[in-house]
N, C-alpha and C positions, 0 to 999 in steps of 0.2 A: 773286511776281506782285503788281502794283498792283491792290488791291481797290477803294479809295475815295480820291478826291481832293476835298478841301474847300477852297474859296478864299473869303476875306473881305476886302473893301476893297482889292483888288489891281487896279491899272491901272483899267479901266473896269468891273471886276466888283465888284458890291456883295456878293452872296453866291451861291455856287454850289456844288453837290455833284454828283459823278459817280460812279457805281458801275460799274466795269469788270468783264468777265468773262474766262474763258479764251478762246482763239481770237483771231480777227481783229476788232478793235474799230475801226470807221470813225468819224471826225469830219469832218464836211463843213459848209459854210456859205459865205456870200458873203465876198468879199475885204474884210478889214478888220473882220469881225465879232468877232474875238478869238480865233480858233482858236489861233494861235501863243502867245497870252498863257498858255494852258493849259500849253504846253511850258515856258515860262519859269517857271511855278509849280512844275512837276515838277523843273526844274533846281535850284530853291532847295532842294527836299527832298534833292537829291543833293549839297548843299554848295556850290552855285554863288553867285557874288557877289551880295550884296544892296545895294540902293540905295534911299534915301528917295524917289527919284523914282517908285518903283514903287507907292507908296501912293496909293490913290484920293483925289482932290482933295477937300478939306474934312474929311479924317480924319487922325488922328495915328498910326494904326497899321494895318498889314496883316497878315493871317495866312494861312499855308498849312499844311494837314495832309494827310498821306498815310498810309493804312493798307496794309501789305504783308503778304501771306501768304508766310511764310518756312519753312513746313513742309518744303519740299524743298530748303532752303538751309542745310545743316549748317555751312558755313564761316561764314555770317553769325551763326548761333546761337552758334558757339564765340567769335567776336569779342565779341558781346554779354556772354557769360559772363565772358570774360577782363576786360572792362572794368567789370564789376560791375552789369550791367543784367539785367532779366528776359529770359529767353530761350526763351520758348514758341514757338508757331507763328505769332505775329502780331507785327509790328513797326509801332508807331505813331510817326511823326516829325511834330513840330509846330515851326514856325519863324515867329517874329514879327519884323516890321520896324518900327522906331519912328523917327519924325522926330527924336527926341532922340539917335538913334544907339545907344540901349540895346537892341540886338537880342538875341533870346533863341532858344535851340534846346532842344527836349526830345525825349528818346528814351524811349518807353514811360513818359512822365510824369515822367521824371527829367532835371534840367538837364544839358545836354551842351555840347560844342563843335562848331563847324562842320567842324574837321578830322576829328573822330571820325565825324561823319555821313558825310563823304566816304569814309572808310575802310570803314565798314559797308556803304554802298550801292554801293560800286565794283563789286560783283559781282551787283548786282540789276538795274540798268536800263541800256540803251545807247540814246543818242539820236542819230539821224542827221537832219541838216538840210542845206539848200542850202549852208550854209557849209562843210559837210564835203566837198562837191564840190571846193571850192577847195583844201582840204588835200590832196585826192587828186592834185591837179596838182603838188604839192610833192615832188620826188623824195626829200627827207629822210624822208617818212613811209613810203616804200615798204618799207624795210628793217623797220620796225616791223610792217607788215601781214604781210610774209613770215614773220617770226619768230613772230607769233601764229598764222598758219595752220599752220606746221610744228611748233608747240608746242616752240619752242626757247628759251623764256624761262629755263628752269632752266640750260640749257647756257650761255646768254649771261650769266647772273648768275655762274656759276662762272668763266667767262672774266674778267669784270669785277673779281672779287676779285684775281685775278693782275695784271690791268692797273693797278689802283689801287696795288698794292704796288710795281709797276714805276715808276709816276709818282712815288711817295714817294721811291724811290731816286734817281730822276732829279733831283727837286728838291734832295735832299741833296747830290748831286754838284755841281749848279749853284752852291749856296751855298758849298761848300768850294772850288770853283775861283775864285769871286770873292774869297774870303778869301786864297787862295794869290797873288793878283796883288799884294796889298800886305802880303805876309807879313812882310817885313823891318821895315817901319814898325810893323806891329802888335806884333811881338815886342819891339822896343825900348820901346814904350810899356807893354806889359804887364810887362816886367822892371822898369821904373822903378816901376810901381805895387806889385809884389811887394816890391821893396827897401824902399820907403817903409813898407809895413805891417810887414814882417818886423823892420826896424830898431826899431820900437816895442816888439817883444817883448811883445805883449799876452797876458794870461792871462784865461781865462773868469772873470767875476765881479770882475775887478780894479777896474774903475771904481767898482762899488758899494761895495767894501771900502774903497778910498781916500776915497770920499765920507763914509763913516761915520767913518773915522779923522780927516779934516779937520774934521768937525763937532765931535768931541771936542776937538781941540787948540785950535780957535777959541774954545770956550767953557770951557777948562780953569779959568780964574780963577772963573767962576760956579759951575761944578760943585764946586770946591774949597770955596768960601765956603759954599754951600748945605749940603754934606755935613758940613763942620766944625761949622756952627751946629746942625744936626740932631743930630750926635753928642753935642755939649756939652748940648743940652737934654735928651737922653735919660739921659746918664750922666757926661759929662765935667766938670761944674761943680757947685759947691756949690748945693744946692737943685734938683738935676736931678729929672726925673720919677721915675727909679728909686729916688732917695733918698727922695722924698716917698711913693712907694709902700710903702717900708720902714715908714714911720710908720703908714700905713694898715694894714699887715699887723699891727703890734703891737697896734693898737686892736682889730682884728677877733679877734686871739687872746684878748684880755682879755674881749670880748663873748661869745665862744664858751664861755668858762668859766662864764658865767651862762645864756646862751641857746644851747642846742645847734643851733638852726636856723640860726644864723649860720655854722656850719661850711661850709655850701655856698658862702657868699660867699668864705670863706677859700680854698677849693679854686680858685675862678675867678681870685682874685688871684694865687695861686701860679702858675697857668698863664700869666697875663698877664705876670708878672715875668719868667718864663723866656723868653717870646716876644720881649718888649721888650729883654731882655738880648742875645739872638741878633741882633735887629735892630740894636742899638747896635754890636755887634762887626763886623757886616757892613758898616755905614755907615763905621766906622772903617777897615776893610780897603780899601773903595772909595776913601775919601779919600787913603789912602796910595798908591793905584795911579795916581792922577791925574798925568799927565806935562805938564810945562810945557816945550815944545821949539819955539821959533820957527823954528829951522833946518829941522826936520823938516816943519813947517807949510809953509814956503816950497817945499821939495822936493815935497811933495804938490801944491801949487797948480800948480807948473810941470809935473809929470807929467799931472795932470788936463787942463791946457791943451792938452797934446800929443795926449792921448787924444781929446779932444772935437774937435780940429782934424781928426783922421783920421776919426773917426766921422761927423762932418758930411759928409765928402768920400765916404765909402764905405758908408754905410748907416744911420747914426743910432744904432747901439749897438755894444758890444763883439762881442756874438754876430753881428751883421750883417757886421762888418768881418772877422771870422774866417771867416764863410761866404764872403765875397767873395774872401778870400785863397785858399781852396780852389778856388773857381771859376777864378780867375785861373791857379793852378797847373795845373789841368786843361786850360784853354784853351792855355796855353803848350805843354803836352805835345802837344796835337793840332797846334798850328802847327809845332812842331819835327818832327813826324812827318807833315806834310802830304803831302809827295811820296809817301811810302809809302801813306798812307790814300787818296790820289787813285787810285793804281794799283790798290789793293785794291777800292776802290768801282767803278772802271770795270770791273773783271773781274767783280764781283758783278752789276753792271748788265747787262753782256753776257749773262751766264748767265740772269739773269731775263728779259731781252728774248727769248732763244731759247725759253725756257719759254712766255712770253706769245704769241710768234709762232706756235709750233706749236699752241697751243691755238686761236689765231685761225684757223689753217689748217683745223683740225679742225672748228671752227664754220662756216667758209666751205664746206666739203664737205657738212656737214649742210644748209646753206642751199640749196646747188645741187641737192641731191636733193630737198628740199622744193619748190624752184622749178619742177622739172619737173612734179611732181604738181600744183602750184598752177596752172601755166599751163594745163594740160589741164582742170582743174576749172573754171577761169574761163571757158575757151572753151565747155565743156559748158553752163555756166549762161547764157552769152550766146546760145547757140543756142536755149535754152528761152525766151529773152527776144526772139526774132525776129532776132537777128543771126547768121544761119546761116553766113555766111562770114567772120565776124570771126576774127582771129588775135591772140593775146596771148602775150607772152613776158616773161621777167625777165632783164635783162642785167646782167652783173657786171663791175665794174672794181676792180682793187686800188688802194689809196691809194698814190700815187706815192712812189718812193724807199724801198721796203721798210719802210713805217712802219705803225703801228697807232693806233687811237684807241679810245675806250670801247665802240664797236660792233664792233670787230674790224678786219679788213683790207679789208672789202667796201664798195664804193659800189654800191648797188642802184638800179636804175631800171626801170619798167614800160614796155614797148613795145606799141603797138597798131596794128592796121590793121582798118578796118571793111569794106573792100571787096576782092574778089579781085584779084590782080595788083598791089595797092598794097604798096609797101615798108613794113615795120614801122617806125614812128617813135616817138620819146618821146611818152608819153601826153599830156603838157601841150601838145604842138604840134598834135595831130591830132584830139582827141576833141571833138565838139560837145556842147551842153548835154544833149540827149536821150541821146546815147551815154554821157556821164558818169553820168546817172541810172541807166542800166541796169548800167554797170560797177560802180557803187557798190552797187547791190542785189545783183549777182553776188557781190562781195566779202563783203558782209554775210551772205549765206547760207552762204558757206564758213566765215567766222569764227564764225558762230553755231553751227555744228556742234562747234567746238573750245573754246567758252566756255561758262561756266555761267550767264550772265546769263539771267534768266527773262522779262524784259520788254524788247522792242525797240520803240522809238518812232521812227516815220518822219514828219518834219515837212516835207511837200510836197517830197519827194524825186523826185517824178514830173515835174519841170519839163522841158519840151521833148519830151514824148512824148504819144501819143494813139492813137486807133483801135485796130488790132490789137495794137500794141505794148503799149498800156495794159492790154489784157485779159491779155496774157502776164505783165505785171508783177503784175497782181491775182492771177493764178493762182499766181505764185511766192510772194507774200505769204501767200496762203492755205495754201500747202504749209509755209512756215516756221511758221505759227500752229498747226500740228498738234503741235509739240513745245514752242513758246514762245508766251507771250502777245505779241501784236502790236497796237500802237496806231498807226493810220495816219491822218494828216491829209491829205486829198486833195481836188482839184477835179474829179477825172476819175470819171465814172459807171462806166466800164469797170472801175475798181479798186473803187469803193465797193460794187458789187454782189456782191463776194465776201465782204463782212463778215458775221460771225456776229451782230454787234451794231452798230447804227448810231445815231450821235448827230448832231444838227444844232446848230450854234452860230449864234445870231442876236442882233441888236441891236434894242432898242426904247426909246422914251422913257418913263420912269416918274417921276412927280413932277417933271417938267420936267428930268430928267437922263437922259442916254444910258446904258444898262447893257447888259451882255452876259449872255445866258442860254443854257442848254443843255438840249435836250430829247431824251429817248430815243424813238426812232421805232418805232411798231408797223408792221405789214405795209403797211397802206394809206398811212400817212404816209411810209413809206420809198419806196413807188412814186412819190409825188408829189415827194419830195426828188430821187430819181434822175432823174425827168422834168425837174425844174428844172435839174439839172446838165447835162441833155442839151440843153434848149431854151431856157434862159434864164428871163425873168420870165413869159412867156406859156406856160402849160402846156396843150397841146391834147391831143385824144384820141389823136393819132398819137404824141405824145411819151410819153404814159401807156402806150400799147400797147408802144412800144419799151422803156420802163423795165421793164415786166412780162416782156418777152422776155429782157432782160438778166438779170434776177433768176432767171428760169426755167432759163436755159441754163448757169447756174454749176455 
């Protein structure tokens, strides 16, 4: 339930706060006073599109806040918990719109995204407006209305799982069929690529190993020279480091005879001599292993050139080329077995279609059963709205050519006749504005019984009706509000008089600027507002009496 709506610097609203209650909340006011702006603000809280144009002139930011009571909405509480938000009995959504485009959304004080707000509030509020009348004229929406009434969405989802599997197989078959058309040409090209790669006889890591060997062969002279010189300095020449260390050792031995503390120096020297001797022998062995082989170097250069030519063509590295070879071999195997695979896939597709079609037929039967109940229920509600002779039916056609789509096999359209003796015709061709308003309300009543939304908002859906019919509409809104919070924006006193709570929206100039204000009406103020709605600007004793009578007879 929407408890509080607070709006700041939004359109022509400077600052406004409304506290709604359970039951039927009425909002009235002159045309252009800003009633529908409030609906726009609520729409933002539900994840609607934000635009900088909505910001009040002269300000950089607009803000809308809504406090919801979600104590009876366990599904909303579960989503909040799953997403890491506080999940008590209250939900606070705050949304700011900035001229810089840096818009922000907060859920219970924590930064969130617009998509998350849409997900959380999808089961809280339903807004009906005059625009929705036009959607009702579109037959594509009729199947959605019927499925919602019949609570068939789970069955529809089960069907769609199978349908999308079928569509995936269909796309796979189409792709394979295209490949089969130029199969011979593809096979020749793939075989050429496979031969080119296989001829090279690549081994994993070969390129890196050849690069290392080439580097050694190219620098063999430098390696030999440096290692020879190092060996000679350490051991191989007169006056080498190890020879000089022998002299140092002799001196330290003499010193240790006199000063025992020098013994530690002698130990370090002995260790160093051993290490340097091992180093000298290792350098000697390394020097002797160096190979001078210009022929081998030329072979390596040629081999690397071939490898690099192929790797540039097939992936950039030896590993990529070998992976490409495996893929080409697999693709060739597929092409060589194309005819077999095509037949196998066609058979699989046919079996899947049979499963999908049978599921669609089952869904269609469920829809037809729901349609019979739906038509009777709509007629009953229309009778309560003053259309005592109205007839309503749901007509089915199957998609031509034994086909299916994501909705099943059905094309659903609502048919309607307002007057006895008149043939039922498509709703879009026969319903007037006033009739559409009542049909919309009749549908909303039915759908509200099947949906968990706790707040229904009606934005001037009473277009084209008045008098006795308006009273019937008001009575039905009052009936709905016994189980759900209803917020109704209306110009009709016959509807407004049924409200449990009544607000009036008005404009006035403040500080040389036009602003929208809202006021909660007490009993006397409400009489005057109903009288204004009855008689225009001039409120007479007669209109006041009429207003009191309307309120009294509710």
